[in-house]
NUTITI-483885 format. One record per atom (N, C-alpha, C): residue in three letters; atom name; x, y, z; residue number from 1. Coordinates in Angstrom, 3 decimals, always signed. Example, Ala and Ser with C-alpha at 12.3 -4.5 7.8 and 13.67 -1.06 7.14 Angstrom:
Ala:N:+13.190:-5.690:+7.800:1
Ala:CA:+12.300:-4.500:+7.800:1
Ala:C:+13.200:-3.300:+7.800:1
Ser:N:+12.850:-2.250:+7.080:2
Ser:CA:+13.670:-1.060:+7.140:2
Ser:C:+12.900:+0.030:+7.870:2
***
This chain:
Met:N:+0.828:-1.192:-0.001:1
Met:CA:+0.003:+0.002:-0.004:1
Met:C:+0.867:+1.257:-0.001:1
Gly:N:+1.957:+1.298:+0.801:2
Gly:CA:+2.836:+2.465:+0.873:2
Gly:C:+3.536:+2.710:-0.456:2
Gly:N:+3.913:+1.642:-1.145:3
Gly:CA:+4.581:+1.784:-2.442:3
Gly:C:+3.641:+2.326:-3.497:3
Thr:N:+2.367:+1.969:-3.445:4
Thr:CA:+1.384:+2.451:-4.401:4
Thr:C:+1.142:+3.943:-4.214:4
Met:N:+1.061:+4.376:-2.951:5
Met:CA:+0.823:+5.788:-2.682:5
Met:C:+2.034:+6.611:-3.138:5
Leu:N:+3.232:+6.133:-2.865:6
Leu:CA:+4.443:+6.836:-3.287:6
Leu:C:+4.511:+6.900:-4.814:6
Lys:N:+4.075:+5.836:-5.451:7
Lys:CA:+4.068:+5.773:-6.916:7
Lys:C:+3.120:+6.825:-7.491:7
Gln:N:+2.005:+7.087:-6.801:8
Gln:CA:+1.046:+8.092:-7.257:8
Gln:C:+1.477:+9.512:-6.879:8
Leu:N:+2.124:+9.674:-5.737:9
Leu:CA:+2.554:+10.998:-5.299:9
Leu:C:+3.757:+11.514:-6.080:9
Lys:N:+4.645:+10.639:-6.510:10
Lys:CA:+5.864:+11.041:-7.196:10
Lys:C:+5.578:+11.891:-8.442:10
Pro:N:+4.684:+11.472:-9.353:11
Pro:CA:+4.405:+12.320:-10.523:11
Pro:C:+3.756:+13.655:-10.138:11
Ala:N:+2.929:+13.651:-9.109:12
Ala:CA:+2.279:+14.900:-8.677:12
Ala:C:+3.318:+15.877:-8.136:12
Ile:N:+4.262:+15.402:-7.338:13
Ile:CA:+5.313:+16.260:-6.789:13
Ile:C:+6.216:+16.780:-7.897:13
Ile:N:+6.605:+15.920:-8.811:14
Ile:CA:+7.459:+16.332:-9.940:14
Ile:C:+6.737:+17.370:-10.787:14
Leu:N:+5.471:+17.143:-11.070:15
Leu:CA:+4.696:+18.090:-11.875:15
Leu:C:+4.543:+19.430:-11.166:15
Thr:N:+4.328:+19.410:-9.853:16
Thr:CA:+4.210:+20.658:-9.081:16
Thr:C:+5.510:+21.446:-9.148:16
Ile:N:+6.635:+20.774:-8.967:17
Ile:CA:+7.937:+21.455:-9.049:17
Ile:C:+8.176:+21.987:-10.454:17
Leu:N:+7.894:+21.190:-11.463:18
Leu:CA:+8.083:+21.599:-12.858:18
Leu:C:+7.214:+22.810:-13.207:18
Leu:N:+5.949:+22.784:-12.831:19
Leu:CA:+5.056:+23.910:-13.125:19
Leu:C:+5.428:+25.157:-12.331:19
Thr:N:+5.915:+24.983:-11.103:20
Thr:CA:+6.369:+26.118:-10.309:20
Thr:C:+7.553:+26.808:-10.984:20
Val:N:+8.505:+26.034:-11.446:21
Val:CA:+9.668:+26.609:-12.145:21
Val:C:+9.230:+27.255:-13.455:21
Leu:N:+8.372:+26.584:-14.193:22
Leu:CA:+7.929:+27.100:-15.491:22
Leu:C:+7.103:+28.371:-15.343:22
Thr:N:+6.082:+28.351:-14.492:23
Thr:CA:+5.171:+29.505:-14.386:23
Thr:C:+5.625:+30.552:-13.366:23
Gly:N:+6.492:+30.171:-12.429:24
Gly:CA:+6.931:+31.114:-11.413:24
Gly:C:+8.278:+31.738:-11.675:24
Ile:N:+9.065:+31.134:-12.560:25
Ile:CA:+10.394:+31.678:-12.842:25
Ile:C:+10.611:+31.923:-14.333:25
Ile:N:+10.500:+30.888:-15.136:26
Ile:CA:+10.816:+31.017:-16.567:26
Ile:C:+9.856:+31.959:-17.282:26
Tyr:N:+8.533:+31.777:-17.112:27
Tyr:CA:+7.564:+32.632:-17.802:27
Tyr:C:+7.698:+34.107:-17.405:27
Pro:N:+7.759:+34.443:-16.094:28
Pro:CA:+7.933:+35.857:-15.737:28
Pro:C:+9.221:+36.469:-16.299:28
Leu:N:+10.312:+35.717:-16.273:29
Leu:CA:+11.573:+36.224:-16.839:29
Leu:C:+11.444:+36.465:-18.346:29
Leu:N:+10.777:+35.558:-19.038:30
Leu:CA:+10.580:+35.700:-20.488:30
Leu:C:+9.721:+36.925:-20.811:30
Val:N:+8.613:+37.074:-20.108:31
Val:CA:+7.717:+38.212:-20.352:31
Val:C:+8.413:+39.531:-20.014:31
Thr:N:+9.146:+39.558:-18.905:32
Thr:CA:+9.881:+40.775:-18.527:32
Thr:C:+10.938:+41.110:-19.569:32
Gly:N:+11.662:+40.118:-20.051:33
Gly:CA:+12.684:+40.341:-21.068:33
Gly:C:+12.095:+40.874:-22.367:33
Val:N:+10.998:+40.287:-22.818:34
Val:CA:+10.348:+40.749:-24.048:34
Val:C:+9.842:+42.177:-23.861:34
Ala:N:+9.230:+42.472:-22.717:35
Ala:CA:+8.730:+43.821:-22.452:35
Ala:C:+9.867:+44.831:-22.429:35
Gln:N:+10.996:+44.480:-21.809:36
Gln:CA:+12.144:+45.401:-21.769:36
Gln:C:+12.692:+45.668:-23.158:36
Leu:N:+12.662:+44.673:-24.028:37
Leu:CA:+13.150:+44.857:-25.400:37
Leu:C:+12.153:+45.598:-26.282:37
Ala:N:+10.885:+45.234:-26.171:38
Ala:CA:+9.863:+45.795:-27.068:38
Ala:C:+9.388:+47.177:-26.644:38
Met:N:+9.243:+47.420:-25.364:39
Met:CA:+8.743:+48.715:-24.889:39
Met:C:+9.324:+49.025:-23.508:39
Pro:N:+10.587:+49.399:-23.451:40
Pro:CA:+11.246:+49.596:-22.154:40
Pro:C:+10.631:+50.711:-21.305:40
Asp:N:+10.165:+51.797:-21.919:41
Asp:CA:+9.575:+52.883:-21.141:41
Asp:C:+8.333:+52.410:-20.397:41
Glu:N:+7.436:+51.746:-21.104:42
Glu:CA:+6.208:+51.251:-20.485:42
Glu:C:+6.498:+50.161:-19.456:42
Ala:N:+7.473:+49.285:-19.747:43
Ala:CA:+7.810:+48.201:-18.828:43
Ala:C:+8.357:+48.731:-17.516:43
Asn:N:+8.909:+49.927:-17.535:44
Asn:CA:+9.470:+50.516:-16.323:44
Asn:C:+8.565:+51.555:-15.698:44
Gly:N:+7.272:+51.551:-16.038:45
Gly:CA:+6.292:+52.396:-15.379:45
Gly:C:+6.043:+53.733:-16.020:45
Ser:N:+6.578:+53.993:-17.214:46
Ser:CA:+6.382:+55.272:-17.917:46
Ser:C:+6.703:+56.451:-17.005:46
Met:N:+7.857:+56.379:-16.379:47
Met:CA:+8.268:+57.392:-15.423:47
Met:C:+8.745:+58.671:-16.120:47
Ile:N:+8.474:+59.801:-15.495:48
Ile:CA:+8.986:+61.086:-15.956:48
Ile:C:+10.089:+61.488:-14.987:48
Glu:N:+11.244:+61.845:-15.536:49
Glu:CA:+12.371:+62.239:-14.696:49
Glu:C:+12.717:+63.693:-14.905:49
Arg:N:+13.123:+64.343:-13.829:50
Arg:CA:+13.656:+65.707:-13.852:50
Arg:C:+14.924:+65.696:-13.012:50
Asp:N:+16.002:+66.181:-13.575:51
Asp:CA:+17.293:+66.200:-12.886:51
Asp:C:+17.669:+64.817:-12.363:51
Arg:N:+17.435:+63.820:-13.199:52
Arg:CA:+17.777:+62.419:-12.923:52
Arg:C:+17.013:+61.817:-11.749:52
Lys:N:+15.868:+62.423:-11.407:53
Lys:CA:+15.016:+61.903:-10.346:53
Lys:C:+13.625:+61.657:-10.900:53
Ala:N:+13.035:+60.541:-10.530:54
Ala:CA:+11.665:+60.258:-10.950:54
Ala:C:+10.714:+61.199:-10.215:54
Val:N:+9.864:+61.898:-10.971:55
Val:CA:+8.897:+62.811:-10.360:55
Val:C:+7.473:+62.278:-10.470:55
Gly:N:+7.295:+61.199:-11.197:56
Gly:CA:+5.975:+60.610:-11.333:56
Gly:C:+5.884:+59.771:-12.590:56
Ser:N:+4.720:+59.221:-12.795:57
Ser:CA:+4.436:+58.400:-13.967:57
Ser:C:+3.342:+59.068:-14.784:57
Val:N:+3.426:+58.939:-16.091:58
Val:CA:+2.368:+59.495:-16.935:58
Val:C:+1.084:+58.672:-16.820:58
Leu:N:+1.170:+57.547:-16.133:59
Leu:CA:+0.025:+56.645:-16.030:59
Leu:C:-0.753:+56.759:-14.716:59
Val:N:-0.196:+57.475:-13.729:60
Val:CA:-0.806:+57.545:-12.411:60
Val:C:-0.996:+59.004:-12.008:60
Gly:N:-2.219:+59.362:-11.631:61
Gly:CA:-2.515:+60.727:-11.223:61
Gly:C:-1.802:+61.108:-9.942:61
Gln:N:-1.621:+62.406:-9.771:62
Gln:CA:-0.987:+62.948:-8.569:62
Gln:C:-1.796:+64.126:-8.065:62
Pro:N:-1.731:+64.369:-6.760:63
Pro:CA:-2.461:+65.530:-6.225:63
Pro:C:-1.713:+66.833:-6.478:63
Phe:N:-2.433:+67.840:-6.895:64
Phe:CA:-1.913:+69.201:-7.020:64
Phe:C:-2.938:+70.120:-6.366:64
Ala:N:-2.565:+70.775:-5.278:65
Ala:CA:-3.498:+71.636:-4.560:65
Ala:C:-3.137:+73.108:-4.671:65
Asp:N:-1.899:+73.412:-5.042:66
Asp:CA:-1.452:+74.796:-5.164:66
Asp:C:-2.178:+75.436:-6.349:66
Pro:N:-2.761:+76.611:-6.190:67
Pro:CA:-3.505:+77.262:-7.277:67
Pro:C:-2.662:+77.600:-8.507:67
Lys:N:-1.335:+77.583:-8.388:68
Lys:CA:-0.499:+77.872:-9.560:68
Lys:C:-0.376:+76.666:-10.493:68
Tyr:N:-0.946:+75.535:-10.060:69
Tyr:CA:-0.932:+74.324:-10.874:69
Tyr:C:-2.332:+73.983:-11.360:69
Phe:N:-2.388:+73.218:-12.453:70
Phe:CA:-3.645:+72.625:-12.876:70
Phe:C:-3.922:+71.485:-11.908:70
Trp:N:-5.152:+71.383:-11.455:71
Trp:CA:-5.520:+70.350:-10.486:71
Trp:C:-5.947:+69.093:-11.228:71
Ser:N:-5.624:+67.980:-10.631:72
Ser:CA:-5.952:+66.667:-11.188:72
Ser:C:-7.393:+66.299:-10.905:72
Arg:N:-7.816:+65.248:-11.531:73
Arg:CA:-9.125:+64.675:-11.210:73
Arg:C:-9.061:+64.122:-9.792:73
Pro:N:-10.107:+64.291:-8.986:74
Pro:CA:-10.080:+63.781:-7.607:74
Pro:C:-9.861:+62.267:-7.571:74
Ser:N:-9.327:+61.814:-6.472:75
Ser:CA:-9.054:+60.389:-6.277:75
Ser:C:-9.870:+59.875:-5.099:75
Ala:N:-10.377:+58.657:-5.226:76
Ala:CA:-11.156:+58.048:-4.142:76
Ala:C:-10.441:+56.834:-3.559:76
Thr:N:-9.137:+56.695:-3.844:77
Thr:CA:-8.423:+55.543:-3.309:77
Thr:C:-8.267:+55.678:-1.792:77
Ser:N:-8.014:+54.556:-1.141:78
Ser:CA:-7.823:+54.603:+0.308:78
Ser:C:-6.530:+53.866:+0.646:78
Pro:N:-5.926:+54.109:+1.750:79
Pro:CA:-6.341:+54.994:+2.832:79
Pro:C:-6.025:+56.461:+2.553:79
Tyr:N:-5.383:+56.767:+1.427:80
Tyr:CA:-5.103:+58.157:+1.067:80
Tyr:C:-5.298:+58.324:-0.445:80
Pro:N:-5.560:+59.547:-0.913:81
Pro:CA:-5.793:+59.771:-2.340:81
Pro:C:-4.564:+59.454:-3.196:81
Tyr:N:-4.810:+59.026:-4.418:82
Tyr:CA:-3.778:+58.719:-5.415:82
Tyr:C:-2.854:+57.605:-4.951:82
Asn:N:-3.386:+56.641:-4.213:83
Asn:CA:-2.627:+55.500:-3.733:83
Asn:C:-2.581:+54.462:-4.848:83
Ala:N:-1.449:+54.372:-5.522:84
Ala:CA:-1.319:+53.462:-6.665:84
Ala:C:-1.417:+51.998:-6.259:84
Gly:N:-1.242:+51.712:-4.991:85
Gly:CA:-1.351:+50.338:-4.510:85
Gly:C:-2.775:+49.925:-4.180:85
Ala:N:-3.719:+50.845:-4.296:86
Ala:CA:-5.106:+50.535:-3.936:86
Ala:C:-6.074:+51.204:-4.905:86
Ser:N:-5.906:+50.945:-6.169:87
Ser:CA:-6.765:+51.547:-7.183:87
Ser:C:-8.224:+51.183:-6.934:87
Ser:N:-9.057:+52.231:-6.812:88
Ser:CA:-10.478:+51.984:-6.579:88
Ser:C:-11.267:+53.283:-6.714:88
Gly:N:-12.534:+53.136:-6.955:89
Gly:CA:-13.446:+54.269:-6.959:89
Gly:C:-14.137:+54.368:-5.610:89
Ser:N:-15.012:+55.339:-5.486:90
Ser:CA:-15.704:+55.511:-4.210:90
Ser:C:-16.889:+54.566:-4.069:90
Asn:N:-17.402:+54.086:-5.175:91
Asn:CA:-18.598:+53.249:-5.206:91
Asn:C:-19.814:+53.960:-4.618:91
Gln:N:-19.791:+55.278:-4.628:92
Gln:CA:-20.941:+56.042:-4.149:92
Gln:C:-21.841:+56.367:-5.345:92
Gly:N:-23.116:+56.015:-5.204:93
Gly:CA:-24.068:+56.261:-6.252:93
Gly:C:-24.573:+57.694:-6.237:93
Pro:N:-25.300:+58.102:-7.285:94
Pro:CA:-25.756:+59.484:-7.394:94
Pro:C:-26.721:+59.915:-6.293:94
Thr:N:-27.333:+58.978:-5.594:95
Thr:CA:-28.252:+59.353:-4.515:95
Thr:C:-27.581:+59.347:-3.140:95
Asn:N:-26.304:+59.020:-3.093:96
Asn:CA:-25.578:+58.959:-1.826:96
Asn:C:-25.258:+60.369:-1.341:96
Pro:N:-25.689:+60.738:-0.142:97
Pro:CA:-25.407:+62.081:+0.375:97
Pro:C:-23.911:+62.375:+0.519:97
Ala:N:-23.105:+61.349:+0.768:98
Ala:CA:-21.651:+61.562:+0.900:98
Ala:C:-21.050:+62.026:-0.424:98
Leu:N:-21.537:+61.485:-1.540:99
Leu:CA:-21.050:+61.907:-2.853:99
Leu:C:-21.439:+63.359:-3.101:99
Lys:N:-22.682:+63.699:-2.774:100
Lys:CA:-23.130:+65.080:-2.963:100
Lys:C:-22.281:+66.046:-2.133:100
Glu:N:-21.981:+65.683:-0.901:101
Glu:CA:-21.151:+66.528:-0.038:101
Glu:C:-19.732:+66.681:-0.611:101
Ala:N:-19.166:+65.575:-1.090:102
Ala:CA:-17.803:+65.615:-1.642:102
Ala:C:-17.751:+66.494:-2.887:102
Val:N:-18.730:+66.347:-3.771:103
Val:CA:-18.783:+67.154:-4.990:103
Val:C:-18.972:+68.629:-4.637:103
Ser:N:-19.855:+68.919:-3.698:104
Ser:CA:-20.080:+70.309:-3.280:104
Ser:C:-18.803:+70.929:-2.706:104
Ala:N:-18.073:+70.167:-1.906:105
Ala:CA:-16.812:+70.661:-1.326:105
Ala:C:-15.770:+70.924:-2.418:105
Arg:N:-15.730:+70.057:-3.426:106
Arg:CA:-14.771:+70.241:-4.521:106
Arg:C:-15.130:+71.461:-5.365:106
Ile:N:-16.425:+71.653:-5.608:107
Ile:CA:-16.851:+72.842:-6.355:107
Ile:C:-16.493:+74.095:-5.578:107
Lys:N:-16.729:+74.076:-4.271:108
Lys:CA:-16.398:+75.239:-3.428:108
Lys:C:-14.899:+75.540:-3.489:108
Ala:N:-14.065:+74.520:-3.407:109
Ala:CA:-12.608:+74.720:-3.462:109
Ala:C:-12.198:+75.338:-4.802:109
Leu:N:-12.805:+74.867:-5.888:110
Leu:CA:-12.500:+75.434:-7.212:110
Leu:C:-12.959:+76.887:-7.293:110
Arg:N:-14.153:+77.170:-6.815:111
Arg:CA:-14.689:+78.543:-6.844:111
Arg:C:-13.859:+79.463:-5.942:111
Asp:N:-13.462:+78.975:-4.768:112
Asp:CA:-12.655:+79.788:-3.852:112
Asp:C:-11.280:+80.106:-4.433:112
Ser:N:-10.726:+79.185:-5.227:113
Ser:CA:-9.399:+79.414:-5.804:113
Ser:C:-9.438:+80.381:-6.980:113
Asp:N:-10.628:+80.589:-7.546:114
Asp:CA:-10.773:+81.477:-8.706:114
Asp:C:-12.157:+82.129:-8.645:114
Pro:N:-12.354:+83.080:-7.723:115
Pro:CA:-13.689:+83.642:-7.477:115
Pro:C:-14.342:+84.296:-8.701:115
Gly:N:-13.562:+84.791:-9.632:116
Gly:CA:-14.142:+85.451:-10.808:116
Gly:C:-14.613:+84.491:-11.883:116
Asn:N:-14.355:+83.212:-11.725:117
Asn:CA:-14.715:+82.220:-12.749:117
Asn:C:-16.147:+81.749:-12.513:117
Ala:N:-17.059:+82.166:-13.387:118
Ala:CA:-18.463:+81.786:-13.255:118
Ala:C:-18.855:+80.661:-14.206:118
Ala:N:-17.875:+80.117:-14.930:119
Ala:CA:-18.167:+79.042:-15.889:119
Ala:C:-18.615:+77.784:-15.148:119
Pro:N:-19.406:+76.943:-15.795:120
Pro:CA:-19.796:+75.680:-15.160:120
Pro:C:-18.554:+74.813:-14.902:120
Val:N:-18.515:+74.159:-13.771:121
Val:CA:-17.369:+73.320:-13.411:121
Val:C:-17.503:+71.980:-14.147:121
Pro:N:-16.467:+71.597:-14.919:122
Pro:CA:-16.522:+70.305:-15.606:122
Pro:C:-16.599:+69.137:-14.609:122
Ala:N:-17.361:+68.131:-14.949:123
Ala:CA:-17.608:+67.000:-14.047:123
Ala:C:-16.332:+66.293:-13.624:123
Asp:N:-15.339:+66.220:-14.510:124
Asp:CA:-14.137:+65.473:-14.141:124
Asp:C:-13.271:+66.199:-13.112:124
Leu:N:-13.572:+67.444:-12.803:125
Leu:CA:-12.834:+68.135:-11.731:125
Leu:C:-13.451:+67.908:-10.356:125
Val:N:-14.637:+67.317:-10.317:126
Val:CA:-15.311:+67.125:-9.030:126
Val:C:-15.736:+65.683:-8.753:126
Thr:N:-15.510:+64.788:-9.702:127
Thr:CA:-15.849:+63.377:-9.507:127
Thr:C:-14.623:+62.513:-9.771:127
Ala:N:-14.439:+61.490:-8.953:128
Ala:CA:-13.296:+60.588:-9.120:128
Ala:C:-13.575:+59.587:-10.230:128
Ser:N:-12.504:+59.126:-10.863:129
Ser:CA:-12.642:+58.091:-11.883:129
Ser:C:-12.817:+56.734:-11.211:129
Ala:N:-13.096:+55.711:-11.993:130
Ala:CA:-13.301:+54.375:-11.434:130
Ala:C:-12.027:+53.836:-10.790:130
Ser:N:-10.867:+54.206:-11.326:131
Ser:CA:-9.604:+53.722:-10.748:131
Ser:C:-9.135:+54.601:-9.610:131
Gly:N:-9.566:+55.862:-9.597:132
Gly:CA:-9.061:+56.807:-8.612:132
Gly:C:-7.668:+57.299:-8.908:132
Leu:N:-7.110:+56.897:-10.055:133
Leu:CA:-5.725:+57.223:-10.390:133
Leu:C:-5.582:+57.886:-11.761:133
Asp:N:-6.659:+58.423:-12.274:134
Asp:CA:-6.637:+58.988:-13.616:134
Asp:C:-5.631:+60.146:-13.708:134
Pro:N:-4.630:+60.036:-14.599:135
Pro:CA:-3.629:+61.103:-14.724:135
Pro:C:-4.070:+62.234:-15.642:135
His:N:-5.264:+62.125:-16.197:136
His:CA:-5.739:+63.084:-17.194:136
His:C:-6.950:+63.872:-16.714:136
Ile:N:-7.109:+65.027:-17.319:137
Ile:CA:-8.355:+65.794:-17.223:137
Ile:C:-8.793:+66.093:-18.641:137
Ser:N:-10.022:+66.478:-18.792:138
Ser:CA:-10.534:+66.814:-20.118:138
Ser:C:-9.987:+68.181:-20.537:138
Pro:N:-9.938:+68.463:-21.851:139
Pro:CA:-9.559:+69.807:-22.287:139
Pro:C:-10.460:+70.883:-21.668:139
Ala:N:-11.727:+70.576:-21.447:140
Ala:CA:-12.640:+71.535:-20.815:140
Ala:C:-12.217:+71.819:-19.372:140
Ala:N:-11.750:+70.793:-18.653:141
Ala:CA:-11.288:+70.993:-17.279:141
Ala:C:-10.014:+71.837:-17.249:141
Ala:N:-9.151:+71.640:-18.232:142
Ala:CA:-7.941:+72.469:-18.324:142
Ala:C:-8.315:+73.913:-18.652:142
Glu:N:-9.246:+74.105:-19.576:143
Glu:CA:-9.690:+75.452:-19.954:143
Glu:C:-10.327:+76.156:-18.755:143
Tyr:N:-11.076:+75.423:-17.951:144
Tyr:CA:-11.711:+76.005:-16.770:144
Tyr:C:-10.653:+76.577:-15.809:144
Gln:N:-9.521:+75.919:-15.689:145
Gln:CA:-8.482:+76.334:-14.748:145
Gln:C:-7.453:+77.291:-15.347:145
Leu:N:-7.471:+77.461:-16.652:146
Leu:CA:-6.431:+78.196:-17.360:146
Leu:C:-6.242:+79.625:-16.879:146
Ala:N:-7.294:+80.386:-16.707:147
Ala:CA:-7.173:+81.798:-16.311:147
Ala:C:-6.541:+81.917:-14.926:147
Arg:N:-6.923:+81.030:-14.000:148
Arg:CA:-6.349:+81.063:-12.657:148
Arg:C:-4.838:+80.815:-12.694:148
Val:N:-4.443:+79.787:-13.411:149
Val:CA:-3.023:+79.437:-13.491:149
Val:C:-2.229:+80.558:-14.164:149
Ala:N:-2.750:+81.092:-15.259:150
Ala:CA:-2.061:+82.179:-15.974:150
Ala:C:-1.920:+83.404:-15.084:150
Arg:N:-2.974:+83.747:-14.375:151
Arg:CA:-2.945:+84.932:-13.512:151
Arg:C:-1.936:+84.773:-12.378:151
Ile:N:-1.966:+83.641:-11.707:152
Ile:CA:-1.075:+83.421:-10.565:152
Ile:C:+0.381:+83.346:-11.005:152
Arg:N:+0.625:+82.759:-12.166:153
Arg:CA:+1.988:+82.638:-12.665:153
Arg:C:+2.450:+83.876:-13.456:153
Arg:N:+1.536:+84.816:-13.641:154
Arg:CA:+1.814:+86.033:-14.417:154
Arg:C:+2.305:+85.669:-15.823:154
Met:N:+1.568:+84.774:-16.448:155
Met:CA:+1.857:+84.344:-17.816:155
Met:C:+0.690:+84.737:-18.711:155
Ala:N:+0.975:+84.937:-19.964:156
Ala:CA:-0.093:+85.223:-20.923:156
Ala:C:-0.964:+83.977:-21.081:156
Ala:N:-2.268:+84.184:-21.112:157
Ala:CA:-3.193:+83.052:-21.250:157
Ala:C:-2.895:+82.237:-22.502:157
Gln:N:-2.501:+82.899:-23.583:158
Gln:CA:-2.199:+82.184:-24.832:158
Gln:C:-0.994:+81.260:-24.660:158
Lys:N:-0.014:+81.690:-23.884:159
Lys:CA:+1.160:+80.842:-23.637:159
Lys:C:+0.750:+79.600:-22.845:159
Val:N:-0.066:+79.804:-21.825:160
Val:CA:-0.548:+78.668:-21.031:160
Val:C:-1.403:+77.756:-21.903:160
Arg:N:-2.232:+78.344:-22.747:161
Arg:CA:-3.083:+77.559:-23.654:161
Arg:C:-2.214:+76.703:-24.591:161
Gly:N:-1.085:+77.236:-25.021:162
Gly:CA:-0.155:+76.478:-25.863:162
Gly:C:+0.430:+75.286:-25.110:162
Leu:N:+0.749:+75.488:-23.827:163
Leu:CA:+1.253:+74.380:-23.016:163
Leu:C:+0.184:+73.313:-22.813:163
Val:N:-1.062:+73.755:-22.661:164
Val:CA:-2.170:+72.799:-22.549:164
Val:C:-2.277:+71.987:-23.841:164
Ala:N:-2.180:+72.669:-24.969:165
Ala:CA:-2.254:+71.968:-26.258:165
Ala:C:-1.126:+70.952:-26.389:165
Asp:N:+0.075:+71.318:-25.948:166
Asp:CA:+1.210:+70.392:-26.020:166
Asp:C:+1.005:+69.162:-25.128:166
Ala:N:+0.311:+69.321:-24.005:167
Ala:CA:+0.090:+68.214:-23.074:167
Ala:C:-1.187:+67.426:-23.393:167
Thr:N:-1.896:+67.840:-24.434:168
Thr:CA:-3.146:+67.170:-24.805:168
Thr:C:-2.847:+65.970:-25.702:168
Glu:N:-3.389:+64.843:-25.320:169
Glu:CA:-3.250:+63.608:-26.088:169
Glu:C:-4.541:+63.387:-26.861:169
Gly:N:-4.425:+62.965:-28.115:170
Gly:CA:-5.600:+62.724:-28.940:170
Gly:C:-6.226:+61.368:-28.673:170
Arg:N:-7.211:+61.059:-29.465:171
Arg:CA:-7.882:+59.760:-29.347:171
Arg:C:-6.888:+58.654:-29.714:171
Gln:N:-6.987:+57.539:-29.023:172
Gln:CA:-6.116:+56.414:-29.330:172
Gln:C:-6.537:+55.823:-30.673:172
Leu:N:-5.548:+55.575:-31.511:173
Leu:CA:-5.763:+55.051:-32.869:173
Leu:C:-6.667:+55.969:-33.695:173
Gly:N:-6.830:+57.202:-33.252:174
Gly:CA:-7.605:+58.173:-33.993:174
Gly:C:-9.105:+58.126:-33.764:174
Phe:N:-9.612:+57.098:-33.055:175
Phe:CA:-11.059:+57.014:-32.864:175
Phe:C:-11.496:+56.477:-31.501:175
Leu:N:-10.575:+56.008:-30.685:176
Leu:CA:-10.948:+55.467:-29.372:176
Leu:C:-10.769:+56.510:-28.275:176
Gly:N:-11.746:+56.639:-27.417:177
Gly:CA:-11.658:+57.549:-26.288:177
Gly:C:-11.865:+59.001:-26.685:177
Glu:N:-11.460:+59.875:-25.797:178
Glu:CA:-11.617:+61.313:-25.987:178
Glu:C:-10.263:+61.991:-25.818:178
Pro:N:-10.081:+63.171:-26.387:179
Pro:CA:-8.847:+63.910:-26.119:179
Pro:C:-8.734:+64.168:-24.614:179
Arg:N:-7.486:+64.170:-24.114:180
Arg:CA:-7.267:+64.315:-22.681:180
Arg:C:-5.938:+65.019:-22.445:180
Val:N:-5.840:+65.670:-21.293:181
Val:CA:-4.653:+66.438:-20.940:181
Val:C:-3.944:+65.730:-19.786:181
Asn:N:-2.662:+65.413:-19.968:182
Asn:CA:-1.893:+64.805:-18.888:182
Asn:C:-1.468:+65.897:-17.922:182
Val:N:-1.978:+65.854:-16.703:183
Val:CA:-1.788:+66.923:-15.728:183
Val:C:-0.332:+67.030:-15.279:183
Leu:N:+0.336:+65.924:-15.037:184
Leu:CA:+1.735:+65.981:-14.597:184
Leu:C:+2.613:+66.606:-15.676:184
Arg:N:+2.452:+66.167:-16.912:185
Arg:CA:+3.257:+66.758:-18.002:185
Arg:C:+2.992:+68.253:-18.118:185
Leu:N:+1.734:+68.650:-18.019:186
Leu:CA:+1.375:+70.063:-18.130:186
Leu:C:+2.002:+70.877:-17.003:186
Asn:N:+1.901:+70.398:-15.765:187
Asn:CA:+2.457:+71.145:-14.641:187
Asn:C:+3.977:+71.213:-14.685:187
Leu:N:+4.610:+70.154:-15.164:188
Leu:CA:+6.067:+70.196:-15.322:188
Leu:C:+6.466:+71.200:-16.404:188
Ala:N:+5.691:+71.262:-17.472:189
Ala:CA:+5.962:+72.232:-18.539:189
Ala:C:+5.797:+73.675:-18.004:189
Leu:N:+4.800:+73.868:-17.152:190
Leu:CA:+4.615:+75.202:-16.538:190
Leu:C:+5.827:+75.576:-15.679:190
Asp:N:+6.305:+74.636:-14.878:191
Asp:CA:+7.457:+74.909:-14.027:191
Asp:C:+8.722:+75.185:-14.844:191
Ala:N:+8.803:+74.610:-16.019:192
Ala:CA:+9.984:+74.815:-16.870:192
Ala:C:+9.992:+76.223:-17.513:192
Gln:N:+8.890:+76.969:-17.401:193
Gln:CA:+8.781:+78.285:-18.022:193
Gln:C:+9.409:+79.401:-17.196:193
Arg:N:+10.004:+79.109:-16.101:194
Arg:CA:+10.542:+80.144:-15.204:194
Arg:C:+11.465:+81.094:-15.899:194
***
């Protein structure tokens, strides 16, 4: 009886070890190697560097609260906003009072930072995305903030508008999605204008 059980266990143990090496070591090394060769920037997180230091990724949103910067789309990740390790939305529905309070507070912050701006606030400036990590805002959200940023930085609105245009990405493959503005790239371009 003991020999029969060992005879049955031996192939299972060998197969477990073989599959562990194949799927836990060889496959990840192969995929990583191909990614590094085919698209090294993306494989390394699409990082943006300034003075040889990583300042962020073009793929992950960051908080900007200073009025001299364009503000990002709000984040609902926990335990803190823009937590790349916990991508999530708020899961608050349109009838949830907490969502209404959060949106009202965000609108107030935008209005307080630019009291003369009576334009309607774009939805993406007051609602979090499903991931909570969206690095983009709509061109309308950038336009809404443009006068404030230009005024505080003492820059011509047309110059700031040009930087917004440079940071605007078109539709993927020409027809997928909507045009969008990468907030980190835009704010770094503003800082480079000193």
